[in-house]
N, CA, C, O and the ligand as a Tripos MOL2 file, in Angstrom:
@<TRIPOS>MOLECULE
protein
  309   307    78     0     0
PROTEIN
NO_CHARGES

@<TRIPOS>ATOM
      1 N          10.6800   -3.9160  -13.3350 N.3       1 MET1
      2 CA         10.1870   -3.8090  -12.0170 C.3       1 MET1
      3 C           9.2930   -2.5890  -11.9100 C.2       1 MET1
      4 O           9.7270   -1.4510  -11.7320 O.2       1 MET1
      5 N           7.9440   -2.9250  -12.0380 N.am      2 PRO2
      6 CA          7.0270   -1.7680  -12.0010 C.3       2 PRO2
      7 C           6.8680   -1.1800  -10.5510 C.2       2 PRO2
      8 O           6.9360   -1.8700   -9.5340 O.2       2 PRO2
      9 N           6.6490    0.1740  -10.5770 N.am      3 GLN3
     10 CA          6.5630    0.8000   -9.2820 C.3       3 GLN3
     11 C           5.2910    1.5780   -9.3620 C.2       3 GLN3
     12 O           5.0830    2.2400  -10.3790 O.2       3 GLN3
     13 N           4.3910    1.5640   -8.3580 N.am      4 PHE4
     14 CA          3.1750    2.2410   -8.3360 C.3       4 PHE4
     15 C           2.9520    3.0730   -7.0960 C.2       4 PHE4
     16 O           3.3500    2.7440   -5.9780 O.2       4 PHE4
     17 N           2.3050    4.1440   -7.3690 N.am      5 ASN5
     18 CA          1.8930    5.0610   -6.2460 C.3       5 ASN5
     19 C           0.3840    4.4670   -5.8480 C.2       5 ASN5
     20 O          -0.4790    4.2390   -6.6960 O.2       5 ASN5
     21 N           0.2310    4.2790   -4.5690 N.am      6 MET6
     22 CA         -1.1390    3.8260   -4.0730 C.3       6 MET6
     23 C          -2.0550    4.9500   -4.0940 C.2       6 MET6
     24 O          -1.6500    6.1000   -4.2600 O.2       6 MET6
     25 N          -3.3380    4.6390   -3.9240 N.am      7 ILE7
     26 CA         -4.4020    5.6330   -3.9250 C.3       7 ILE7
     27 C          -4.7790    6.0090   -2.4310 C.2       7 ILE7
     28 O          -4.9430    5.1380   -1.5760 O.2       7 ILE7
     29 N          -4.8960    7.2870   -2.1900 N.am      8 LEU8
     30 CA         -5.2900    7.6680   -0.8180 C.3       8 LEU8
     31 C          -6.7390    7.5500   -0.5440 C.2       8 LEU8
     32 O          -7.5270    7.8310   -1.4460 O.2       8 LEU8
     33 N          -7.1480    7.1790    0.5630 N.am      9 ILE9
     34 CA         -8.6120    7.2520    0.8570 C.3       9 ILE9
     35 C          -8.6670    7.9200    2.3220 C.2       9 ILE9
     36 O          -7.7020    7.9430    3.0850 O.2       9 ILE9
     37 N          -9.8010    8.4030    2.5750 N.am     10 ASP10
     38 CA        -10.0620    8.9360    3.9060 C.3      10 ASP10
     39 C         -10.2400    7.9020    5.0580 C.2      10 ASP10
     40 O         -10.6720    6.7840    4.7760 O.2      10 ASP10
     41 N          -9.9460    8.2030    6.2630 N.am     11 GLU11
     42 CA        -10.0450    7.2670    7.3270 C.3      11 GLU11
     43 C         -11.4840    6.7820    7.4170 C.2      11 GLU11
     44 O         -11.6680    5.6340    7.8220 O.2      11 GLU11
     45 N         -12.6120    7.6060    7.0530 N.am     12 ALA12
     46 CA        -13.9000    7.3140    7.1240 C.3      12 ALA12
     47 C         -14.1420    6.2500    6.0000 C.2      12 ALA12
     48 O         -14.8990    5.2970    6.1870 O.2      12 ALA12
     49 N         -13.5140    6.4370    4.9040 N.am     13 ASP13
     50 CA        -13.7840    5.3710    3.8220 C.3      13 ASP13
     51 C         -13.1900    4.0720    4.1200 C.2      13 ASP13
     52 O         -13.5900    3.0880    3.4980 O.2      13 ASP13
     53 N         -12.2620    3.9610    5.0200 N.am     14 ALA14
     54 CA        -11.6340    2.8140    5.3880 C.3      14 ALA14
     55 C         -12.3400    2.0080    6.3930 C.2      14 ALA14
     56 O         -11.9420    0.8850    6.7030 O.2      14 ALA14
     57 N         -13.4570    2.5970    6.9470 N.am     15 LYS15
     58 CA        -14.3460    1.9260    7.9110 C.3      15 LYS15
     59 C         -14.7510    0.6040    7.3090 C.2      15 LYS15
     60 O         -15.0860    0.5180    6.1280 O.2      15 LYS15
     61 N         -14.7160   -0.4650    8.1600 N.am     16 GLY16
     62 CA        -15.0530   -1.8080    7.6160 C.3      16 GLY16
     63 C         -14.0470   -2.5250    6.8490 C.2      16 GLY16
     64 O         -14.2260   -3.7130    6.5810 O.2      16 GLY16
     65 N         -12.9370   -1.8630    6.4470 N.am     17 MET17
     66 CA        -11.9430   -2.5440    5.8040 C.3      17 MET17
     67 C         -10.9120   -2.9600    6.7930 C.2      17 MET17
     68 O         -10.8080   -2.4140    7.8910 O.2      17 MET17
     69 N         -10.1220   -3.9750    6.3720 N.am     18 GLN18
     70 CA         -9.0450   -4.4640    7.2520 C.3      18 GLN18
     71 C          -7.7900   -3.6610    6.9120 C.2      18 GLN18
     72 O          -7.1370   -3.8970    5.8960 O.2      18 GLN18
     73 N          -7.4870   -2.7510    7.7490 N.am     19 VAL19
     74 CA         -6.2970   -1.8860    7.4590 C.3      19 VAL19
     75 C          -5.1300   -2.3290    8.1740 C.2      19 VAL19
     76 O          -5.1330   -2.4640    9.3980 O.2      19 VAL19
     77 N          -4.0540   -2.5770    7.3870 N.am     20 GLU20
     78 CA         -2.7990   -2.9820    7.9230 C.3      20 GLU20
     79 C          -1.9120   -1.7530    8.2730 C.2      20 GLU20
     80 O          -1.9860   -0.7080    7.6260 O.2      20 GLU20
     81 N          -1.1290   -1.9120    9.2510 N.am     21 THR21
     82 CA         -0.3150   -0.6890    9.6500 C.3      21 THR21
     83 C           1.1750   -0.9200    9.3480 C.2      21 THR21
     84 O           1.8470   -1.8620    9.7680 O.2      21 THR21
     85 N           1.5760    0.0580    8.5770 N.am     22 HIS22
     86 CA          2.9860    0.0000    8.1420 C.3      22 HIS22
     87 C           3.8370    0.8310    9.2500 C.2      22 HIS22
     88 O           3.3820    1.8460    9.7780 O.2      22 HIS22
     89 N           4.9950    0.3480    9.5190 N.am     23 VAL23
     90 CA          5.8780    0.9970   10.4920 C.3      23 VAL23
     91 C           7.0350    1.6690    9.6540 C.2      23 VAL23
     92 O           7.6480    1.0310    8.7980 O.2      23 VAL23
     93 N           7.2870    2.9160    9.9280 N.am     24 ALA24
     94 CA          8.2560    3.6370    9.2200 C.3      24 ALA24
     95 C           9.6380    3.0210    9.4250 C.2      24 ALA24
     96 O           9.9850    2.5560   10.5100 O.2      24 ALA24
     97 N          10.4280    3.0360    8.3130 N.am     25 GLY25
     98 CA         11.7150    2.4830    8.5050 C.3      25 GLY25
     99 C          11.9660    1.1560    7.5430 C.2      25 GLY25
    100 O          13.0460    0.8970    7.0120 O.2      25 GLY25
    101 N          10.8470    0.4220    7.4320 N.am     26 SER26
    102 CA         10.9520   -0.8150    6.6160 C.3      26 SER26
    103 C           9.6510   -1.0770    5.9900 C.2      26 SER26
    104 O           8.6270   -0.6750    6.5440 O.2      26 SER26
    105 N           9.6050   -1.7410    4.8410 N.am     27 PRO27
    106 CA          8.2780   -1.9250    4.1730 C.3      27 PRO27
    107 C           7.5280   -2.9070    4.9730 C.2      27 PRO27
    108 O           8.0710   -3.7020    5.7410 O.2      27 PRO27
    109 N           6.1780   -2.8170    4.7520 N.am     28 LEU28
    110 CA          5.2520   -3.7390    5.4300 C.3      28 LEU28
    111 C           5.4400   -5.2300    4.9870 C.2      28 LEU28
    112 O           5.3280   -6.2030    5.7330 O.2      28 LEU28
    113 N           5.7440   -5.2520    3.6580 N.am     29 ARG29
    114 CA          6.0570   -6.6180    3.0880 C.3      29 ARG29
    115 C           7.1370   -6.4080    2.0570 C.2      29 ARG29
    116 O           7.2720   -5.3420    1.4570 O.2      29 ARG29
    117 N           7.9380   -7.5170    1.8660 N.am     30 GLU30
    118 CA          9.1000   -7.4340    0.9180 C.3      30 GLU30
    119 C           9.2470   -8.8110    0.4610 C.2      30 GLU30
    120 O           9.2480   -9.7760    1.2250 O.2      30 GLU30
    121 N           9.3820   -8.8830   -0.9090 N.am     31 GLY31
    122 CA          9.8370  -10.1030   -1.4780 C.3      31 GLY31
    123 C           8.7760  -10.8170   -2.1880 C.2      31 GLY31
    124 O           7.6180  -10.4460   -1.9960 O.2      31 GLY31
    125 N           9.0240  -11.8380   -3.0200 N.am     32 GLY32
    126 CA          8.0600  -12.6710   -3.6720 C.3      32 GLY32
    127 C           7.6000  -12.3010   -5.0610 C.2      32 GLY32
    128 O           6.8990  -13.0810   -5.7050 O.2      32 GLY32
    129 N           7.9750  -11.1330   -5.5400 N.am     33 GLY33
    130 CA          7.6480  -10.5600   -6.7460 C.3      33 GLY33
    131 C           8.4190   -9.5230   -7.2590 C.2      33 GLY33
    132 O           9.5790   -9.3500   -6.8830 O.2      33 GLY33
    133 N           7.7830   -8.7010   -8.2270 N.am     34 ASP34
    134 CA          8.6420   -7.5780   -8.7630 C.3      34 ASP34
    135 C           7.8590   -6.1900   -8.7510 C.2      34 ASP34
    136 O           8.2180   -5.2560   -9.4690 O.2      34 ASP34
    137 N           6.8440   -6.1180   -7.9510 N.am     35 GLU35
    138 CA          5.9780   -4.9590   -7.8680 C.3      35 GLU35
    139 C           6.2980   -4.1260   -6.5500 C.2      35 GLU35
    140 O           6.3210   -4.6520   -5.4370 O.2      35 GLU35
    141 N           6.5330   -2.8280   -6.7730 N.am     36 THR36
    142 CA          6.7190   -2.0020   -5.5420 C.3      36 THR36
    143 C           5.7210   -0.9350   -5.4270 C.2      36 THR36
    144 O           5.3950   -0.2900   -6.4240 O.2      36 THR36
    145 N           5.1990   -0.7040   -4.2360 N.am     37 TYR37
    146 CA          3.9950    0.2090   -4.1080 C.3      37 TYR37
    147 C           4.4750    1.2200   -3.0250 C.2      37 TYR37
    148 O           4.9710    0.8580   -1.9580 O.2      37 TYR37
    149 N           4.2790    2.5580   -3.3980 N.am     38 ARG38
    150 CA          4.6030    3.6140   -2.6110 C.3      38 ARG38
    151 C           3.3050    4.3510   -2.0820 C.2      38 ARG38
    152 O           2.2370    4.3890   -2.6930 O.2      38 ARG38
    153 N           3.5560    4.9210   -0.8730 N.am     39 CYS39
    154 CA          2.4450    5.8450   -0.3630 C.3      39 CYS39
    155 C           2.1430    6.7950   -1.3090 C.2      39 CYS39
    156 O           3.0470    7.3760   -1.9090 O.2      39 CYS39
    157 N           0.9020    7.0390   -1.5290 N.am     40 GLY40
    158 CA          0.3230    8.0840   -2.5010 C.3      40 GLY40
    159 C           0.6640    9.4590   -2.0010 C.2      40 GLY40
    160 O           0.6670   10.3800   -2.8180 O.2      40 GLY40
    161 N           0.9460    9.6880   -0.7580 N.am     41 ALA41
    162 CA          1.1080   11.0380   -0.1720 C.3      41 ALA41
    163 C           2.6180   11.2910   -0.0310 C.2      41 ALA41
    164 O           3.1110   12.2850   -0.5640 O.2      41 ALA41
    165 N           3.3570   10.4390    0.6590 N.am     42 CYS42
    166 CA          4.7600   10.8000    0.9370 C.3      42 CYS42
    167 C           5.7880    9.8890    0.2320 C.2      42 CYS42
    168 O           6.9950    9.9690    0.4590 O.2      42 CYS42
    169 N           5.2600    9.0570   -0.6010 N.am     43 LYS43
    170 CA          6.1160    8.1460   -1.4910 C.3      43 LYS43
    171 C           7.0480    7.2220   -0.7960 C.2      43 LYS43
    172 O           8.0240    6.6950   -1.3300 O.2      43 LYS43
    173 N           6.6210    7.0450    0.6060 N.am     44 THR44
    174 CA          7.3060    5.8410    1.2900 C.3      44 THR44
    175 C           6.9720    4.4950    0.6630 C.2      44 THR44
    176 O           5.8280    4.1730    0.3400 O.2      44 THR44
    177 N           8.0460    3.7350    0.5130 N.am     45 LYS45
    178 CA          7.7390    2.3700   -0.0580 C.3      45 LYS45
    179 C           7.1290    1.5210    0.9220 C.2      45 LYS45
    180 O           7.7410    1.2390    1.9530 O.2      45 LYS45
    181 N           5.8590    1.0450    0.6680 N.am     46 LEU46
    182 CA          5.0950    0.3140    1.6800 C.3      46 LEU46
    183 C           5.2580   -1.2990    1.3540 C.2      46 LEU46
    184 O           5.3900   -2.1640    2.2190 O.2      46 LEU46
    185 N           5.2240   -1.5080    0.0330 N.am     47 LEU47
    186 CA          5.3260   -2.9690   -0.3370 C.3      47 LEU47
    187 C           6.5820   -2.9780   -1.4000 C.2      47 LEU47
    188 O           6.6270   -2.1810   -2.3370 O.2      47 LEU47
    189 N           7.4780   -3.8510   -1.1810 N.am     48 VAL48
    190 CA          8.6550   -3.8230   -1.9910 C.3      48 VAL48
    191 C           8.8790   -5.1040   -2.6620 C.2      48 VAL48
    192 O           9.0120   -6.1120   -1.9690 O.2      48 VAL48
    193 N           8.9380   -5.1740   -3.9990 N.am     49 ASN49
    194 CA          9.1230   -6.4960   -4.7360 C.3      49 ASN49
    195 C           8.2490   -7.5350   -4.3020 C.2      49 ASN49
    196 O           8.6720   -8.6700   -4.0780 O.2      49 ASN49
    197 N           6.9340   -7.1770   -4.1560 N.am     50 VAL50
    198 CA          5.9850   -8.2060   -3.8230 C.3      50 VAL50
    199 C           5.2030   -8.7260   -5.1050 C.2      50 VAL50
    200 O           5.1570   -8.0200   -6.1110 O.2      50 VAL50
    201 N           4.6580   -9.8280   -5.0610 N.am     51 ALA51
    202 CA          3.7960  -10.3640   -6.0340 C.3      51 ALA51
    203 C           2.5070   -9.5430   -6.1840 C.2      51 ALA51
    204 O           2.0410   -8.9390   -5.2180 O.2      51 ALA51
    205 N           1.9190   -9.5220   -7.4210 N.am     52 HIS52
    206 CA          0.7860   -8.6880   -7.5700 C.3      52 HIS52
    207 C          -0.4250   -9.2640   -6.6870 C.2      52 HIS52
    208 O          -1.2700   -8.4810   -6.2550 O.2      52 HIS52
    209 N          -0.4980  -10.5730   -6.4360 N.am     53 ARG53
    210 CA         -1.5540  -11.0940   -5.5230 C.3      53 ARG53
    211 C          -1.3270  -10.6060   -4.0960 C.2      53 ARG53
    212 O          -2.2810  -10.4840   -3.3270 O.2      53 ARG53
    213 N          -0.0850  -10.3260   -3.7360 N.am     54 ASP54
    214 CA          0.1500   -9.8220   -2.3220 C.3      54 ASP54
    215 C          -0.3190   -8.4930   -2.2340 C.2      54 ASP54
    216 O          -0.6510   -8.0860   -1.1200 O.2      54 ASP54
    217 N          -0.4080   -7.7130   -3.2560 N.am     55 ALA55
    218 CA         -0.7220   -6.3900   -3.1930 C.3      55 ALA55
    219 C          -2.2410   -6.1430   -3.3740 C.2      55 ALA55
    220 O          -2.8180   -5.1580   -2.9150 O.2      55 ALA55
    221 N          -2.8380   -7.1390   -4.0940 N.am     56 HIS56
    222 CA         -4.2990   -6.9120   -4.4190 C.3      56 HIS56
    223 C          -5.1860   -6.7760   -3.2020 C.2      56 HIS56
    224 O          -5.1700   -7.6360   -2.3210 O.2      56 HIS56
    225 N          -5.9160   -5.7660   -3.1460 N.am     57 GLY57
    226 CA         -6.8720   -5.5190   -2.0970 C.3      57 GLY57
    227 C          -6.1650   -5.0180   -0.8020 C.2      57 GLY57
    228 O          -6.8210   -4.9400    0.2370 O.2      57 GLY57
    229 N          -4.8600   -4.6780   -0.8330 N.am     58 ALA58
    230 CA         -4.1860   -4.1960    0.3730 C.3      58 ALA58
    231 C          -4.7050   -2.8530    0.7680 C.2      58 ALA58
    232 O          -4.9510   -2.0130   -0.0980 O.2      58 ALA58
    233 N          -4.8820   -2.6170    2.0290 N.am     59 VAL59
    234 CA         -5.3110   -1.3290    2.5180 C.3      59 VAL59
    235 C          -4.2210   -1.1010    3.7630 C.2      59 VAL59
    236 O          -4.2000   -1.7960    4.7790 O.2      59 VAL59
    237 N          -3.4160   -0.1060    3.5120 N.am     60 ILE60
    238 CA         -2.2880    0.1120    4.3520 C.3      60 ILE60
    239 C          -2.2170    1.5950    4.9370 C.2      60 ILE60
    240 O          -2.3530    2.5710    4.1990 O.2      60 ILE60
    241 N          -2.0120    1.6930    6.2120 N.am     61 LYS61
    242 CA         -1.8620    2.9300    6.8060 C.3      61 LYS61
    243 C          -0.3310    3.2270    6.9380 C.2      61 LYS61
    244 O           0.4610    2.5590    7.6040 O.2      61 LYS61
    245 N          -0.0450    4.3420    6.1920 N.am     62 CYS62
    246 CA          1.4520    4.7030    6.2010 C.3      62 CYS62
    247 C           2.0030    5.0580    7.5140 C.2      62 CYS62
    248 O           1.4290    5.8920    8.2130 O.2      62 CYS62
    249 N           3.2210    4.3990    7.9400 N.am     63 GLY63
    250 CA          3.7190    4.6950    9.2550 C.3      63 GLY63
    251 C           4.4790    6.1020    9.2250 C.2      63 GLY63
    252 O           4.9450    6.5530   10.2710 O.2      63 GLY63
    253 N           4.5860    6.7150    8.1450 N.am     64 LYS64
    254 CA          5.3150    7.9910    8.0780 C.3      64 LYS64
    255 C           4.4410    9.1030    8.2400 C.2      64 LYS64
    256 O           4.5630    9.9440    9.1310 O.2      64 LYS64
    257 N           3.4070    9.0910    7.2160 N.am     65 CYS65
    258 CA          2.4840   10.2540    7.1250 C.3      65 CYS65
    259 C           1.0890    9.9200    7.7730 C.2      65 CYS65
    260 O           0.3450   10.8510    8.0810 O.2      65 CYS65
    261 N           0.7370    8.6850    7.9750 N.am     66 GLY66
    262 CA         -0.4150    8.3020    8.5800 C.3      66 GLY66
    263 C          -1.7260    8.2510    7.7450 C.2      66 GLY66
    264 O          -2.8460    8.0560    8.2170 O.2      66 GLY66
    265 N          -1.4150    8.4610    6.3970 N.am     67 ARG67
    266 CA         -2.5250    8.3580    5.4060 C.3      67 ARG67
    267 C          -2.7860    6.9850    5.1890 C.2      67 ARG67
    268 O          -1.8940    6.1640    5.4010 O.2      67 ARG67
    269 N          -4.0970    6.5790    4.7240 N.am     68 ILE68
    270 CA         -4.4770    5.2450    4.3580 C.3      68 ILE68
    271 C          -4.4430    5.1480    2.8550 C.2      68 ILE68
    272 O          -5.0060    5.9530    2.1130 O.2      68 ILE68
    273 N          -3.7190    4.0700    2.4450 N.am     69 ASN69
    274 CA         -3.5840    3.8320    1.0360 C.3      69 ASN69
    275 C          -4.3120    2.4850    0.6590 C.2      69 ASN69
    276 O          -4.3650    1.5210    1.4220 O.2      69 ASN69
    277 N          -4.8700    2.5250   -0.6030 N.am     70 ILE70
    278 CA         -5.3470    1.2770   -1.2270 C.3      70 ILE70
    279 C          -4.5630    0.9540   -2.4950 C.2      70 ILE70
    280 O          -4.0120    1.8480   -3.1370 O.2      70 ILE70
    281 N          -4.5200   -0.2540   -2.8310 N.am     71 GLU71
    282 CA         -3.5530   -0.5450   -4.0160 C.3      71 GLU71
    283 C          -4.3200   -0.0430   -5.3680 C.2      71 GLU71
    284 O          -5.5370   -0.1690   -5.5010 O.2      71 GLU71
    285 N          -3.5610    0.4790   -6.2490 N.am     72 PRO72
    286 CA         -4.1930    1.2170   -7.3750 C.3      72 PRO72
    287 C          -4.8200    0.4800   -8.3950 C.2      72 PRO72
    288 O          -5.4930    1.0500   -9.2540 O.2      72 PRO72
    289 N          -4.6360   -0.8960   -8.3740 N.am     73 HIS73
    290 CA         -5.2580   -1.7150   -9.3790 C.3      73 HIS73
    291 C          -6.7530   -2.1510   -8.9940 C.2      73 HIS73
    292 O          -7.5130   -2.6880   -9.8000 O.2      73 HIS73
    293 N          -7.0620   -1.8720   -7.7480 N.am     74 HIS74
    294 CA         -8.2520   -2.3220   -7.1300 C.3      74 HIS74
    295 C          -9.4700   -2.2840   -8.0380 C.2      74 HIS74
    296 O         -10.2030   -3.2650   -8.1700 O.2      74 HIS74
    297 N          -9.6710   -1.1120   -8.6670 N.am     75 HIS75
    298 CA        -10.8490   -0.8820   -9.4550 C.3      75 HIS75
    299 C         -10.8900   -1.4810  -10.8220 C.2      75 HIS75
    300 O         -11.9400   -1.5320  -11.4630 O.2      75 HIS75
    301 N          -9.7820   -1.9240  -11.2590 N.am     76 HIS76
    302 CA         -9.7260   -2.7000  -12.6270 C.3      76 HIS76
    303 C         -10.2080   -4.1420  -12.5580 C.2      76 HIS76
    304 O         -10.4840   -4.7690  -13.5810 O.2      76 HIS76
    305 N         -10.3070   -4.6690  -11.3050 N.am     77 HIS77
    306 CA        -10.5450   -6.0770  -11.2910 C.3      77 HIS77
    307 C         -12.1510   -6.3970  -11.1900 C.2      77 HIS77
    308 O         -12.5480   -7.5620  -11.1670 O.2      77 HIS77
    309 ZN          2.8580    8.1620    3.6730 Zn       78 ZN78
@<TRIPOS>BOND
     1     1     2 1
     2     2     3 1
     3     3     4 2
     4     3     5 am
     5     5     6 1
     6     6     7 1
     7     7     8 2
     8     7     9 am
     9     9    10 1
    10    10    11 1
    11    11    12 2
    12    11    13 am
    13    13    14 1
    14    14    15 1
    15    15    16 2
    16    15    17 am
    17    17    18 1
    18    18    19 1
    19    19    20 2
    20    19    21 am
    21    21    22 1
    22    22    23 1
    23    23    24 2
    24    23    25 am
    25    25    26 1
    26    26    27 1
    27    27    28 2
    28    27    29 am
    29    29    30 1
    30    30    31 1
    31    31    32 2
    32    31    33 am
    33    33    34 1
    34    34    35 1
    35    35    36 2
    36    35    37 am
    37    37    38 1
    38    38    39 1
    39    39    40 2
    40    39    41 am
    41    41    42 1
    42    42    43 1
    43    43    44 2
    44    43    45 am
    45    45    46 1
    46    46    47 1
    47    47    48 2
    48    47    49 am
    49    49    50 1
    50    50    51 1
    51    51    52 2
    52    51    53 am
    53    53    54 1
    54    54    55 1
    55    55    56 2
    56    55    57 am
    57    57    58 1
    58    58    59 1
    59    59    60 2
    60    59    61 am
    61    61    62 1
    62    62    63 1
    63    63    64 2
    64    63    65 am
    65    65    66 1
    66    66    67 1
    67    67    68 2
    68    67    69 am
    69    69    70 1
    70    70    71 1
    71    71    72 2
    72    71    73 am
    73    73    74 1
    74    74    75 1
    75    75    76 2
    76    75    77 am
    77    77    78 1
    78    78    79 1
    79    79    80 2
    80    79    81 am
    81    81    82 1
    82    82    83 1
    83    83    84 2
    84    83    85 am
    85    85    86 1
    86    86    87 1
    87    87    88 2
    88    87    89 am
    89    89    90 1
    90    90    91 1
    91    91    92 2
    92    91    93 am
    93    93    94 1
    94    94    95 1
    95    95    96 2
    96    95    97 am
    97    97    98 1
    98    98    99 1
    99    99   100 2
   100    99   101 am
   101   101   102 1
   102   102   103 1
   103   103   104 2
   104   103   105 am
   105   105   106 1
   106   106   107 1
   107   107   108 2
   108   107   109 am
   109   109   110 1
   110   110   111 1
   111   111   112 2
   112   111   113 am
   113   113   114 1
   114   114   115 1
   115   115   116 2
   116   115   117 am
   117   117   118 1
   118   118   119 1
   119   119   120 2
   120   119   121 am
   121   121   122 1
   122   122   123 1
   123   123   124 2
   124   123   125 am
   125   125   126 1
   126   126   127 1
   127   127   128 2
   128   127   129 am
   129   129   130 1
   130   130   131 1
   131   131   132 2
   132   131   133 am
   133   133   134 1
   134   134   135 1
   135   135   136 2
   136   135   137 am
   137   137   138 1
   138   138   139 1
   139   139   140 2
   140   139   141 am
   141   141   142 1
   142   142   143 1
   143   143   144 2
   144   143   145 am
   145   145   146 1
   146   146   147 1
   147   147   148 2
   148   147   149 am
   149   149   150 1
   150   150   151 1
   151   151   152 2
   152   151   153 am
   153   153   154 1
   154   154   155 1
   155   155   156 2
   156   155   157 am
   157   157   158 1
   158   158   159 1
   159   159   160 2
   160   159   161 am
   161   161   162 1
   162   162   163 1
   163   163   164 2
   164   163   165 am
   165   165   166 1
   166   166   167 1
   167   167   168 2
   168   167   169 am
   169   169   170 1
   170   170   171 1
   171   171   172 2
   172   171   173 am
   173   173   174 1
   174   174   175 1
   175   175   176 2
   176   175   177 am
   177   177   178 1
   178   178   179 1
   179   179   180 2
   180   179   181 am
   181   181   182 1
   182   182   183 1
   183   183   184 2
   184   183   185 am
   185   185   186 1
   186   186   187 1
   187   187   188 2
   188   187   189 am
   189   189   190 1
   190   190   191 1
   191   191   192 2
   192   191   193 am
   193   193   194 1
   194   194   195 1
   195   195   196 2
   196   195   197 am
   197   197   198 1
   198   198   199 1
   199   199   200 2
   200   199   201 am
   201   201   202 1
   202   202   203 1
   203   203   204 2
   204   203   205 am
   205   205   206 1
   206   206   207 1
   207   207   208 2
   208   207   209 am
   209   209   210 1
   210   210   211 1
   211   211   212 2
   212   211   213 am
   213   213   214 1
   214   214   215 1
   215   215   216 2
   216   215   217 am
   217   217   218 1
   218   218   219 1
   219   219   220 2
   220   219   221 am
   221   221   222 1
   222   222   223 1
   223   223   224 2
   224   223   225 am
   225   225   226 1
   226   226   227 1
   227   227   228 2
   228   227   229 am
   229   229   230 1
   230   230   231 1
   231   231   232 2
   232   231   233 am
   233   233   234 1
   234   234   235 1
   235   235   236 2
   236   235   237 am
   237   237   238 1
   238   238   239 1
   239   239   240 2
   240   239   241 am
   241   241   242 1
   242   242   243 1
   243   243   244 2
   244   243   245 am
   245   245   246 1
   246   246   247 1
   247   247   248 2
   248   247   249 am
   249   249   250 1
   250   250   251 1
   251   251   252 2
   252   251   253 am
   253   253   254 1
   254   254   255 1
   255   255   256 2
   256   255   257 am
   257   257   258 1
   258   258   259 1
   259   259   260 2
   260   259   261 am
   261   261   262 1
   262   262   263 1
   263   263   264 2
   264   263   265 am
   265   265   266 1
   266   266   267 1
   267   267   268 2
   268   267   269 am
   269   269   270 1
   270   270   271 1
   271   271   272 2
   272   271   273 am
   273   273   274 1
   274   274   275 1
   275   275   276 2
   276   275   277 am
   277   277   278 1
   278   278   279 1
   279   279   280 2
   280   279   281 am
   281   281   282 1
   282   282   283 1
   283   283   284 2
   284   283   285 am
   285   285   286 1
   286   286   287 1
   287   287   288 2
   288   287   289 am
   289   289   290 1
   290   290   291 1
   291   291   292 2
   292   291   293 am
   293   293   294 1
   294   294   295 1
   295   295   296 2
   296   295   297 am
   297   297   298 1
   298   298   299 1
   299   299   300 2
   300   299   301 am
   301   301   302 1
   302   302   303 1
   303   303   304 2
   304   303   305 am
   305   305   306 1
   306   306   307 1
   307   307   308 2
@<TRIPOS>SUBSTRUCTURE
     1 MET1         2 RESIDUE 1 A MET
     2 PRO2         6 RESIDUE 1 A PRO
     3 GLN3        10 RESIDUE 1 A GLN
     4 PHE4        14 RESIDUE 1 A PHE
     5 ASN5        18 RESIDUE 1 A ASN
     6 MET6        22 RESIDUE 1 A MET
     7 ILE7        26 RESIDUE 1 A ILE
     8 LEU8        30 RESIDUE 1 A LEU
     9 ILE9        34 RESIDUE 1 A ILE
    10 ASP10       38 RESIDUE 1 A ASP
    11 GLU11       42 RESIDUE 1 A GLU
    12 ALA12       46 RESIDUE 1 A ALA
    13 ASP13       50 RESIDUE 1 A ASP
    14 ALA14       54 RESIDUE 1 A ALA
    15 LYS15       58 RESIDUE 1 A LYS
    16 GLY16       62 RESIDUE 1 A GLY
    17 MET17       66 RESIDUE 1 A MET
    18 GLN18       70 RESIDUE 1 A GLN
    19 VAL19       74 RESIDUE 1 A VAL
    20 GLU20       78 RESIDUE 1 A GLU
    21 THR21       82 RESIDUE 1 A THR
    22 HIS22       86 RESIDUE 1 A HIS
    23 VAL23       90 RESIDUE 1 A VAL
    24 ALA24       94 RESIDUE 1 A ALA
    25 GLY25       98 RESIDUE 1 A GLY
    26 SER26      102 RESIDUE 1 A SER
    27 PRO27      106 RESIDUE 1 A PRO
    28 LEU28      110 RESIDUE 1 A LEU
    29 ARG29      114 RESIDUE 1 A ARG
    30 GLU30      118 RESIDUE 1 A GLU
    31 GLY31      122 RESIDUE 1 A GLY
    32 GLY32      126 RESIDUE 1 A GLY
    33 GLY33      130 RESIDUE 1 A GLY
    34 ASP34      134 RESIDUE 1 A ASP
    35 GLU35      138 RESIDUE 1 A GLU
    36 THR36      142 RESIDUE 1 A THR
    37 TYR37      146 RESIDUE 1 A TYR
    38 ARG38      150 RESIDUE 1 A ARG
    39 CYS39      154 RESIDUE 1 A CYS
    40 GLY40      158 RESIDUE 1 A GLY
    41 ALA41      162 RESIDUE 1 A ALA
    42 CYS42      166 RESIDUE 1 A CYS
    43 LYS43      170 RESIDUE 1 A LYS
    44 THR44      174 RESIDUE 1 A THR
    45 LYS45      178 RESIDUE 1 A LYS
    46 LEU46      182 RESIDUE 1 A LEU
    47 LEU47      186 RESIDUE 1 A LEU
    48 VAL48      190 RESIDUE 1 A VAL
    49 ASN49      194 RESIDUE 1 A ASN
    50 VAL50      198 RESIDUE 1 A VAL
    51 ALA51      202 RESIDUE 1 A ALA
    52 HIS52      206 RESIDUE 1 A HIS
    53 ARG53      210 RESIDUE 1 A ARG
    54 ASP54      214 RESIDUE 1 A ASP
    55 ALA55      218 RESIDUE 1 A ALA
    56 HIS56      222 RESIDUE 1 A HIS
    57 GLY57      226 RESIDUE 1 A GLY
    58 ALA58      230 RESIDUE 1 A ALA
    59 VAL59      234 RESIDUE 1 A VAL
    60 ILE60      238 RESIDUE 1 A ILE
    61 LYS61      242 RESIDUE 1 A LYS
    62 CYS62      246 RESIDUE 1 A CYS
    63 GLY63      250 RESIDUE 1 A GLY
    64 LYS64      254 RESIDUE 1 A LYS
    65 CYS65      258 RESIDUE 1 A CYS
    66 GLY66      262 RESIDUE 1 A GLY
    67 ARG67      266 RESIDUE 1 A ARG
    68 ILE68      270 RESIDUE 1 A ILE
    69 ASN69      274 RESIDUE 1 A ASN
    70 ILE70      278 RESIDUE 1 A ILE
    71 GLU71      282 RESIDUE 1 A GLU
    72 PRO72      286 RESIDUE 1 A PRO
    73 HIS73      290 RESIDUE 1 A HIS
    74 HIS74      294 RESIDUE 1 A HIS
    75 HIS75      298 RESIDUE 1 A HIS
    76 HIS76      302 RESIDUE 1 A HIS
    77 HIS77      306 RESIDUE 1 A HIS
    78 ZN78       309 GROUP 0 **** ****
């Protein structure tokens, strides 16, 4: 079960991106795969046991610390 820390970007960099908002207390999405993604700042789990395709391209605002995260594989595709 691979676990990844997401990459932090500035709010200005997220302009024009579709940002999903995570709510503290439960993951934004859960299930469907075996990859877990954590906030790059506070390590809150934002996506739990999701499929890679569900994480690909994700832009998520952490509900705990308010930082904006993008998925770490983005640049390899
Ligand atoms: Zn966070």
